[in-house]
C-alpha positions in Angstrom: 36.8 -21.6 -38.0 34.3 -19.2 -36.5 31.7 -19.8 -39.3 32.3 -23.5 -39.0 31.5 -23.4 -35.2 28.4 -21.3 -35.8 27.1 -23.8 -38.4 27.9 -26.7 -36.1 26.0 -25.3 -33.1 23.0 -24.2 -35.2 22.8 -27.8 -36.6 23.0 -29.3 -33.1 21.0 -26.8 -30.9 20.5 -29.0 -27.9 24.0 -30.7 -27.8 26.3 -29.9 -24.8 29.8 -30.7 -25.9 33.4 -30.3 -24.5 36.0 -28.6 -26.5 38.1 -31.8 -27.0 35.0 -33.7 -28.2 34.1 -30.8 -30.5 37.7 -30.9 -31.9 37.2 -34.6 -32.8 33.8 -33.8 -34.5 35.5 -31.2 -36.6 38.7 -33.3 -37.3 40.9 -30.8 -35.5 44.1 -32.6 -34.5 46.9 -30.0 -34.7 47.8 -28.2 -31.5 47.7 -24.7 -33.0 44.3 -25.4 -34.6 42.9 -26.6 -31.3 44.2 -23.4 -29.6 42.4 -21.4 -32.4 39.2 -23.5 -31.7 39.3 -22.6 -28.0 39.9 -18.9 -28.9 36.7 -18.8 -31.1 34.7 -20.7 -28.5 35.6 -18.0 -26.0 34.7 -15.3 -28.5 31.3 -16.9 -29.3 30.6 -17.2 -25.6 31.4 -13.5 -25.0 29.1 -12.6 -27.9 26.3 -14.7 -26.3 26.0 -17.0 -29.4 26.9 -20.1 -27.2 27.0 -20.4 -23.5 29.3 -22.5 -21.2 27.9 -24.9 -18.6 30.8 -26.3 -16.7 33.3 -27.7 -19.3 30.6 -28.0 -22.0 29.4 -25.5 -24.6 25.8 -25.3 -25.9 24.0 -23.2 -28.5 22.3 -20.2 -26.9 18.8 -20.3 -28.3 18.2 -16.7 -27.1 20.5 -15.4 -29.9 18.4 -16.9 -32.7 16.2 -14.3 -34.3 14.9 -11.1 -32.6 14.6 -11.1 -28.8 11.4 -9.3 -28.0 10.1 -8.7 -24.5 8.6 -6.3 -21.9 10.9 -4.1 -19.8 10.3 -4.1 -16.1 12.3 -1.4 -14.3 13.4 -2.0 -10.7 13.6 0.7 -8.1 14.6 4.2 -9.4 15.9 3.0 -12.7 19.3 1.6 -11.8 18.5 -1.7 -13.6 15.6 -3.8 -14.9 14.7 -7.1 -16.6 13.2 -7.9 -20.0 10.5 -10.5 -19.7 10.8 -12.3 -23.0 7.7 -13.3 -25.1 9.0 -16.9 -25.2 7.7 -18.1 -21.8 10.4 -20.8 -21.6 13.1 -18.2 -21.8 14.9 -16.7 -18.8 14.5 -13.0 -18.0 17.3 -10.8 -19.3 19.1 -8.3 -17.0 19.5 -4.8 -18.4 21.6 -2.2 -16.6 20.1 1.3 -16.5 22.8 2.7 -18.8 21.5 0.2 -21.5 17.8 1.2 -21.4 18.3 3.4 -24.5 14.9 5.3 -24.8 12.7 2.6 -23.2 10.4 3.2 -20.3 8.9 0.7 -17.8 6.4 -1.6 -19.4 7.5 -0.9 -23.0 7.8 -3.8 -25.5 11.4 -3.8 -26.6 13.9 -5.5 -28.9 17.2 -6.5 -27.2 20.6 -7.9 -28.0 22.5 -10.1 -25.6 25.9 -9.1 -24.4 28.6 -10.9 -22.4 27.4 -10.9 -18.8 29.5 -10.0 -15.8 26.7 -11.2 -13.5 27.4 -15.0 -13.3 24.7 -17.1 -14.8 22.2 -14.3 -15.6 21.7 -13.3 -19.2 22.4 -9.6 -19.8 21.3 -7.5 -22.7 21.0 -4.0 -24.2 17.8 -2.5 -25.5 18.1 -1.8 -29.3 14.8 -0.1 -29.8 11.2 0.3 -28.5 8.7 -1.9 -30.4 5.7 -0.5 -28.6 5.2 2.0 -25.9 3.1 0.8 -22.9 1.9 4.3 -22.0 0.6 6.9 -24.4 0.1 9.2 -21.4 1.9 9.7 -18.1 0.6 11.4 -14.9 2.8 13.6 -12.8 3.4 17.0 -11.2 4.4 20.0 -13.3 7.5 21.6 -11.9 9.7 24.6 -13.1 13.4 25.0 -13.0 15.1 28.3 -13.9 14.6 28.0 -17.6 12.2 25.1 -18.4 9.2 23.1 -17.3 9.2 19.4 -16.6 6.9 16.6 -15.4 7.9 14.6 -12.3 6.1 11.3 -13.0 4.0 9.8 -10.1 5.1 6.3 -11.1 8.7 6.0 -9.7 9.5 3.4 -12.4 9.2 6.1 -15.0 12.9 6.9 -14.4 13.2 10.1 -16.5 11.5 13.5 -16.1 9.5 14.7 -19.1 10.4 18.0 -20.6 7.5 20.3 -21.7 8.2 23.4 -23.8 6.4 26.6 -22.9 4.1 26.4 -26.0 2.8 22.9 -24.9 1.9 23.9 -21.4 -1.7 25.0 -22.1 -3.0 26.7 -19.0 -1.1 24.4 -16.6 0.9 26.0 -13.8 3.8 24.7 -11.6 2.3 22.5 -8.9 -0.5 21.1 -11.0 -1.2 17.4 -11.3 -1.3 16.8 -15.1 -1.5 14.2 -17.8 1.3 14.5 -20.4 1.0 12.9 -23.8 2.5 13.0 -27.4 5.7 11.7 -25.8 8.8 11.7 -28.0 12.1 10.4 -26.9 14.8 10.4 -29.6 18.1 9.9 -27.7 19.0 8.6 -24.2 21.3 11.6 -23.5 18.2 13.9 -23.7 15.0 13.7 -21.7 11.7 12.7 -23.2 9.4 15.6 -24.4 5.7 15.8 -24.2 2.6 17.9 -24.3 0.1 18.5 -21.5 -3.2 16.9 -22.4 -5.2 17.4 -19.2 -5.0 19.2 -15.8 -6.2 16.9 -13.1 -6.1 19.6 -10.3 -3.6 20.9 -7.7 -1.1 18.2 -6.8 -2.1 16.8 -3.4 -5.8 17.6 -3.8 -8.2 14.6 -3.4 -9.7 14.6 -6.9 -6.3 15.0 -8.5 -4.8 12.1 -6.6 -7.8 9.8 -7.4 -7.6 10.8 -11.1 -3.9 10.2 -10.9 -4.2 6.7 -9.6 -6.9 5.9 -12.2 -4.5 7.1 -15.0 -1.5 5.3 -13.5 -3.2 2.0 -13.5 -5.0 2.5 -16.8 -8.4 2.6 -15.2 -11.2 4.2 -17.2 -12.6 6.9 -15.0 -15.6 8.2 -17.0 -18.0 6.2 -19.1 -18.2 6.8 -22.9 -21.3 8.9 -23.9 -22.8 5.9 -25.8 -22.7 3.8 -22.6 -24.3 6.6 -20.5 -27.0 7.0 -23.2 -27.8 3.3 -23.2 -28.0 3.2 -19.4 -30.3 6.3 -19.3 -32.6 4.6 -21.8 -33.2 1.5 -19.7 -36.6 1.7 -18.0 -36.9 1.2 -14.3 -40.4 -0.3 -14.4 -40.3 -4.1 -14.9 -42.9 -5.2 -17.5 -45.5 -7.8 -16.5 -44.4 -10.0 -19.3 -41.0 -10.4 -17.6 -42.5 -10.9 -14.2 -44.6 -13.8 -15.5 -41.5 -15.7 -16.6 -40.0 -15.6 -13.1 -40.4 -17.2 -9.7 -42.2 -14.4 -7.7 -40.7 -14.0 -4.3 -41.9 -10.5 -3.5 -43.9 -11.6 -0.5 -41.0 -13.3 1.1 -38.9 -11.8 4.0 -35.7 -11.1 2.0 -33.1 -8.6 3.2 -29.6 -7.3 2.4 -26.5 -7.0 4.7 -23.8 -4.7 3.5 -21.1 -2.2 4.7 -22.5 1.2 6.0 -21.1 3.1 3.0 -22.2 0.6 0.3 -24.2 2.0 -2.6 -24.7 -1.2 -4.7 -26.4 -4.1 -3.1 -26.0 -7.2 -5.3 -26.9 -10.0 -2.8 -29.8 -10.7 -0.4 -30.7 -13.6 1.9 -33.8 -15.2 3.3 -34.8 -18.2 5.5 -38.0 -20.1 6.1 -39.0 -23.0 8.4 -40.4 -25.9 6.4 -43.1 -28.3 7.7 -40.7 -31.2 7.7 -38.4 -29.5 10.2 -35.8 -28.3 7.6 -35.0 -24.8 6.5 -35.3 -23.2 3.1 -32.5 -20.7 2.6 -32.5 -18.3 -0.3 -29.5 -16.5 -1.7 -30.7 -13.9 -4.2 -28.3 -12.2 -6.6 -29.0 -9.1 -8.8 -29.8 -10.3 -12.3 -27.5 -7.9 -14.1 -27.5 -10.1 -17.2 -31.1 -9.1 -17.9 -30.0 -5.5 -18.5 -26.5 -5.9 -19.7 -26.9 -7.7 -23.0 -24.3 -8.9 -25.5 -23.6 -6.5 -28.4 -24.5 -3.4 -26.4 -22.0 -0.6 -25.5 -22.6 -1.3 -21.8 -21.6 -4.9 -22.2 -18.5 -4.1 -24.2 -17.4 -1.5 -21.6 -18.1 -4.0 -18.8 -15.8 -6.6 -20.5 -13.0 -3.9 -20.7 -13.3 -2.9 -17.1 -14.0 -6.5 -15.9 -14.3 -5.2 -12.3 -15.2 -2.3 -10.1 -12.2 -0.6 -8.3 -12.6 0.6 -4.8 -10.2 3.4 -4.1 -10.3 5.2 -0.7 -13.4 7.3 -0.7 -14.2 6.7 -4.4 -15.5 3.8 -6.5 -14.7 3.4 -10.2 -17.6 1.1 -11.1 -17.8 -1.6 -13.8 -21.4 -0.4 -14.7 -22.9 3.1 -15.0 -24.4 4.4 -11.8 -28.0 4.1 -13.0 -27.5 0.3 -13.1 -25.1 -0.3 -10.3 -26.7 2.0 -7.7 -30.3 1.9 -8.9 -31.9 -0.5 -11.4 -29.8 -3.6 -10.5 -29.2 -2.7 -6.8 -31.4 -4.7 -4.4 -32.6 -1.6 -2.6 -35.4 -2.0 0.0 -39.1 -1.8 -0.9 -38.5 -1.9 -4.7 -39.2 -4.8 -7.1 -35.9 -6.1 -8.4 -34.9 -8.9 -10.9 -32.7 -11.6 -9.3 -31.2 -15.0 -9.8 -32.0 -17.1 -6.7 -30.3 -20.2 -5.4 -32.9 -21.8 -3.0 -31.5 -24.5 -0.8 -33.3 -27.0 1.5 -31.1 -27.8 4.5 -31.4 -29.9 7.6 -31.0 -28.3 11.1 -27.4 -29.6 10.9 -26.9 -27.7 7.6 -26.8 -30.7 5.3 -28.1 -29.9 1.8 -31.2 -31.9 0.9 -31.9 -30.2 -2.4 -31.5 -27.0 -4.3 -33.1 -25.0 -7.2 -31.7 -22.2 -9.3 -34.3 -19.8 -10.7 -34.6 -16.4 -12.4 -36.8 -14.6 -9.8 -38.2 -11.2 -8.7 -37.9 -10.0 -5.1 -38.7 -7.0 -3.0 -36.2 -6.5 -0.2 -37.8 -5.8 3.1 -34.8 -4.3 4.9 -31.3 -2.9 4.2 -29.1 -3.9 7.1 -25.5 -2.7 7.8 -23.0 -5.2 9.2 -23.0 -3.2 12.5 -26.8 -3.4 12.8 -26.8 -7.2 12.3 -23.9 -7.6 14.8 -25.9 -5.6 17.4 -28.9 -7.8 16.9 -26.7 -10.9 17.3 -25.0 -9.5 20.4 -28.2 -8.3 22.1 -30.2 -11.4 21.0 -33.1 -9.2 19.9 -34.1 -6.7 17.3 -35.8 -6.5 13.9 -35.9 -9.9 12.1 -34.0 -11.5 15.1 -35.3 -15.0 14.4 -34.2 -15.0 10.7 -30.8 -13.5 11.5 -30.1 -15.8 14.4 -31.0 -18.9 12.4 -29.0 -17.8 9.4 -26.0 -17.2 11.7 -26.3 -20.6 13.3 -26.3 -22.3 9.8 -23.4 -20.1 8.7 -21.3 -21.2 11.8 -22.1 -24.9 11.0 -21.2 -24.4 7.3 -17.9 -22.7 8.4 -17.0 -25.5 10.8 -17.7 -28.1 8.1 -15.6 -26.2 5.6 -12.7 -25.8 7.9 -12.8 -29.5 8.9 -12.5 -30.4 5.2 -9.3 -28.4 4.7 -10.5 -24.8 3.9 -7.9 -22.2 5.0 -9.1 -19.1 6.8 -6.5 -16.5 5.8 -6.7 -13.2 7.6 -5.6 -10.1 5.8 -6.3 -7.1 8.0 -7.7 -4.1 6.2 -7.9 -0.4 7.2 -10.9 1.9 7.1 -10.4 5.7 6.7 -12.5 8.5 8.0 -12.1 11.4 5.6 -13.0 15.0 6.0 -15.0 17.0 3.4 -11.8 17.6 1.4 -10.9 13.9 1.4 -8.1 14.3 4.0 -7.8 11.3 6.3 -8.5 12.2 9.9 -8.6 8.7 11.3 -7.5 5.2 10.4 -9.0 2.1 11.9 -8.4 -1.6 11.3 -11.6 -3.2 10.1 -13.1 -5.9 12.4 -14.3 -9.2 10.9 -17.3 -10.2 13.0 -20.1 -12.7 12.9 -22.2 -10.5 10.7 -19.5 -10.5 8.0 -19.0 -14.3 8.3 -22.7 -14.9 8.0 -22.9 -13.2 4.6 -19.6 -14.8 3.4 -20.7 -18.4 4.1 -23.9 -18.1 2.1 -22.1 -16.5 -0.8 -19.5 -19.3 -0.7 -22.4 -21.8 -0.6 -24.1 -20.3 -3.7 -20.9 -20.1 -5.7 -20.2 -23.8 -4.9 -23.7 -25.0 -5.8 -23.7 -23.1 -9.1 -20.3 -24.6 -10.1 -21.4 -28.1 -9.2 -24.7 -27.6 -11.0 -23.1 -27.6 -14.5 -21.1 -30.7 -14.0 -21.9 -33.4 -16.6 -24.3 -36.1 -15.6 -24.3 -39.5 -17.3 -23.5 -39.5 -21.0 -23.7 -35.7 -21.2 -21.0 -33.5 -22.7 -18.9 -31.1 -20.6 -20.5 -27.7 -20.5 -18.1 -24.7 -21.1 -18.0 -22.8 -17.9 -16.0 -20.2 -15.9 -14.5 -21.4 -12.7 -12.6 -19.6 -9.9 -9.6 -21.8 -9.4 -6.7 -21.9 -6.9 -3.7 -24.1 -7.6 -1.6 -26.1 -5.1 1.2 -24.1 -3.5 4.7 -24.3 -4.9 6.9 -26.8 -2.9 9.9 -24.4 -2.7 7.6 -21.6 -1.3 6.2 -24.0 1.3 9.7 -24.9 2.4 10.5 -21.2 2.7 7.4 -20.6 4.7 8.2 -23.5 7.1 11.7 -22.0 7.6 10.2 -18.6 8.3 7.7 -19.6 10.9 10.4 -21.7 12.6 12.4 -18.5 13.2 9.3 -17.1 15.1 9.0 -20.2 17.2 6.2 -21.9 15.4 6.1 -25.3 13.7 4.9 -26.1 10.2 5.5 -29.5 8.6 6.1 -28.9 4.8 6.0 -32.6 4.1 2.6 -33.1 5.8 0.1 -35.0 3.6 -2.6 -32.4 4.6 -0.9 -29.1 4.3 -4.1 -27.1 4.3 -4.9 -28.4 7.9 -1.3 -27.5 8.8 -1.9 -24.0 7.6 -5.1 -23.6 9.5 -3.6 -24.9 12.7 -0.8 -22.4 12.5 -3.1 -19.5 11.5 -5.3 -20.4 14.5 -2.2 -20.3 16.7 -1.2 -16.8 15.8 -4.7 -15.3 16.1 -4.6 -12.1 18.2 -0.8 -12.0 18.3 1.1 -9.1 16.8 2.8 -11.3 14.3 -0.6 -12.5 13.0 -0.7 -10.2 10.0 2.9 -10.9 9.0 2.4 -14.7 9.2 -0.8 -14.5 7.2 0.8 -12.3 4.6 3.8 -14.6 4.2 1.4 -17.6 4.0 -0.6 -15.9 1.3 2.6 -15.1 -0.6 3.5 -18.8 -0.5 0.3 -19.7 -2.2 -0.6 -19.6 -5.9 -2.9 -16.8 -7.0 -6.6 -17.5 -7.4 -7.7 -16.9 -11.1 -10.5 -17.4 -13.5 -10.3 -20.3 -15.9 -12.4 -22.7 -18.0 -10.2 -25.6 -16.8 -11.4 -26.6 -13.4 -8.7 -27.8 -11.0 -10.6 -26.9 -7.8 -9.9 -24.2 -5.2 -7.1 -25.3 -2.9 -7.5 -22.4 -0.4 -11.2 -23.0 0.2 -10.9 -26.8 -0.1 -13.7 -26.9 -2.8 -13.7 -29.3 -5.8 -16.0 -26.9 -7.7 -16.1 -23.2 -7.3 -17.1 -20.2 -9.3 -18.0 -16.5 -8.9 -21.8 -15.9 -9.2 -22.7 -13.6 -6.3 -21.3 -10.1 -7.4 -22.4 -9.4 -11.0 -22.7 -5.6 -10.4 -18.9 -5.4 -9.7 -17.4 -8.5 -11.4 -17.7 -9.4 -15.1 -17.1 -13.2 -14.6 -20.1 -13.4 -12.4 -22.2 -11.8 -15.1 -20.9 -14.3 -17.6 -21.7 -17.1 -15.2 -25.3 -15.9 -15.0 -25.5 -16.1 -18.7 -24.0 -19.6 -18.8 -26.3 -20.9 -16.0 -29.4 -19.5 -17.9 -28.3 -21.3 -21.1 -27.5 -24.5 -19.2 -30.9 -24.5 -17.4 -32.8 -23.6 -20.5 -30.9 -26.1 -22.8 -30.0 -23.3 -25.1 -27.1 -23.6 -27.4 -23.9 -22.2 -26.0 -23.2 -18.6 -27.3 -19.6 -18.3 -26.3 -16.8 -20.7 -27.4 -14.3 -22.2 -25.0 -11.6 -19.9 -26.5 -13.8 -16.8 -26.0 -14.5 -17.8 -22.4 -10.8 -18.4 -21.7 -10.0 -15.0 -23.2 -12.5 -13.4 -20.8 -11.0 -15.4 -17.9 -7.5 -14.2 -18.7 -8.5 -10.6 -19.1 -10.6 -10.6 -15.9 -7.8 -12.2 -13.9 -5.4 -9.5 -15.2 -7.8 -6.7 -14.5 -8.5 -8.0 -11.0 -4.7 -7.9 -10.2 -4.5 -4.4 -11.6 -7.5 -3.3 -9.5 -6.0 -4.8 -6.4 -2.7 -2.9 -7.1 -4.6 0.4 -7.6 -6.6 -0.1 -4.4 -3.4 -0.8 -2.4 -1.8 2.3 -3.9 -4.8 4.3 -2.9 -4.6 3.0 0.7 -0.8 3.7 0.8 -1.2 7.3 -0.4 -3.9 8.0 2.2 -1.7 6.4 4.9 1.2 8.6 3.8 -1.1 11.7 3.8 -2.3 10.8 7.4 1.3 10.4 8.7 2.8 13.5 7.1 1.7 15.7 10.1 3.1 13.2 12.6 6.8 13.4 11.9 8.7 13.1 15.2 6.0 10.9 16.8 6.7 7.4 18.1 4.9 4.3 17.1 4.7 0.6 17.8 5.1 -1.8 14.9 6.1 -5.2 13.5 9.0 -6.0 11.2 7.2 -6.9 7.9 10.1 -7.2 5.6 13.9 -7.5 5.6 16.3 -6.7 2.7 20.0 -6.0 2.3 19.3 -2.2 2.5 16.9 -2.1 5.5 13.9 -3.4 7.4 10.3 -2.6 6.7 8.0 -1.8 9.6 4.2 -2.1 9.6 2.6 0.1 12.2 0.2 -1.8 14.4 -2.5 0.9 14.6 -2.7 2.0 11.0 -0.9 -0.8 9.0 1.2 1.9 7.3 4.5 0.5 6.1 7.8 2.3 6.1 11.5 1.6 6.0 14.4 1.8 8.5 17.5 2.1 6.3 20.5 0.0 7.6 22.7 3.1 7.2 20.5 4.9 9.7 21.1 2.2 12.4 24.1 3.7 14.1 24.2 1.5 17.2 26.0 -1.3 15.2 27.0 -2.6 11.8 24.2 -4.9 10.7 24.5 -7.8 8.2 21.6 -9.2 6.2 20.9 -12.9 6.9 18.6 -14.0 4.0 18.2 -17.6 5.2 17.0 -16.6 8.7 14.9 -13.6 7.7 17.0 -11.3 10.0 19.7 -8.7 10.3 22.5 -9.3 12.8 24.7 -6.7 14.6 28.4 -7.6 14.2 29.5 -6.0 17.5 26.5 -6.5 19.8 25.1 -9.7 18.2 21.7 -8.0 18.2 19.3 -9.9 15.9 16.1 -8.4 14.4 13.8 -10.9 12.6 10.8 -10.8 10.4 7.8 -10.6 12.8 9.6 -8.9 15.7 7.8 -6.2 17.6 9.6 -2.9 17.6 9.2 0.8 18.6 10.1 3.4 16.0 10.1 7.1 15.4 8.7 8.6 12.2 11.5 10.8 10.7 10.5 11.4 7.1 7.4 11.3 4.9 8.0 11.9 1.1 4.6 12.2 -0.7 6.3 12.6 -4.1 8.4 9.4 -3.8 5.7 7.7 -1.7 8.1 6.8 1.0 7.9 6.6 4.8 11.2 6.5 6.9 11.5 5.4 10.5 14.4 5.1 12.9 14.6 2.3 15.5 14.1 3.1 19.1 15.7 1.2 21.9 13.4 -1.2 23.7 
């Protein structure tokens, strides 16, 4: 009977059938045979071969063949999910006791088991197909009789044992890299060998190296890459200058943060005799120096982006290129790619040209210097800066009126002492000087993306776009419900949701809940990615958009420079659509990884800053609510910590998921996402990367 049922479901994999109908199909009429049928249906359901949906049974496709996927551990290792390779398959829940010898991120083979978790699939890990990490970073600690590594990454749920003969010169308290990891049985701990000592745990260099290792960021350049970079001459040959538009006599200047070391964009403006303006956006021509087939190029593809950790940059290109040869430093001839735009006084584009060029920057401005010139209405290059600012403001107004959304994600700036210890945290201000640069970079990116669009009877040109999909309907409904709890209105059924977003974001400007509303709005959006398939950029409201303006720190921009040159020169394409798509996917993944590393870097510095302030009181906003507690973001430093529900002794609080709140059973007190609160800092755990608060009475 059991074999007959297995054969039937395998032959009818998409059929949903009731037991009575199945009995008819199998010519089962006697009562005892029908009882046996129901018994085996129950058994096959328990084994996961079939699944029950209401009164019907259906073949469980997940049981066919090996189930391979990636383990993602949640929290401290109590449970996790296996994300199956088959993208149409549901994630499989795995209890911590069923991890076997798998670690977070490992590619694993699983078997399904009968689930006690309702509709969710549940499995056990049979074996590890491939380890994600060959090396793990952590702090070396000593118990009475043995040494072990406490991993930095909390998702590595087991300590790693190190025998005395594999310690090298490492001592307890050192931040180390452990490799050669062997884990034979789940009852035992993994074992490893210390490969590298990063420094004393807690020291600045050790922590930076630790973050780089944790996120798989290459810290040092291979020797071959450094050799190639050193061999590149700084002097530009006359033969190259003759090929380019010579703009060295023009008043061109850069505007960057005070601590910037690589300047990859510059601007200029001139009055034309017809009353219009000629605006120049000049971008470092990295593609001239970073050629396909070189070690520098291959390393740049791998890195795909520079990573900006607190007080330290892990660059995409070697320092000689990023900070010197390619950087648009003042009073030096530099090779560039220029987008030159003729505009009316009302910022309407009359025409544009895209040229390989050579410039000589006349001034390196900081954002603060330009802001001071704008505020005082005088200073060096006042006329040019003022005119560029007026055009930028008009471009911004036009962009917003067409549905561009101005998201605001506040960022913090650290002042570090000579040892890298944070002594001050400030929230970065976004001022007119920042907006000026942003608008012209957006303009150049838009023009370049439009430039390659096919004209009449011409084939589509393979290209790299920066795209942003429409938001998910469910997430928009969730967002509307959330802002309603704060007293704001958002119509999820509006035909023009982007304008709805902007109206709401304008309404919360300057209010304490501004950061939370912006953060939840951003979470409700799709993620912007690189792609060869253009669908436009929803957040910016652009039909065509790319990344062209930061080739020193982003690989897609470098590729776009190559593509534009080939398009303008009518050269045959050198990269296939498949190769470009692979670059897009890799760059998008590396970008997400870099963002996560940067956030971790900020979090660690915030934790370090607060560790000496235990017992102090702070003002904050409720930034997250879960069944175990409420997250608080401090208004002055944007540090985020937790108030555990078990530490709230004034009442018994119940989590209300639908209304983004917790409610006191006795007092009826309600605490919602976005509420302003006063808290006391009670615990800072650097090892676990946790900050704990308790709530103070208003």
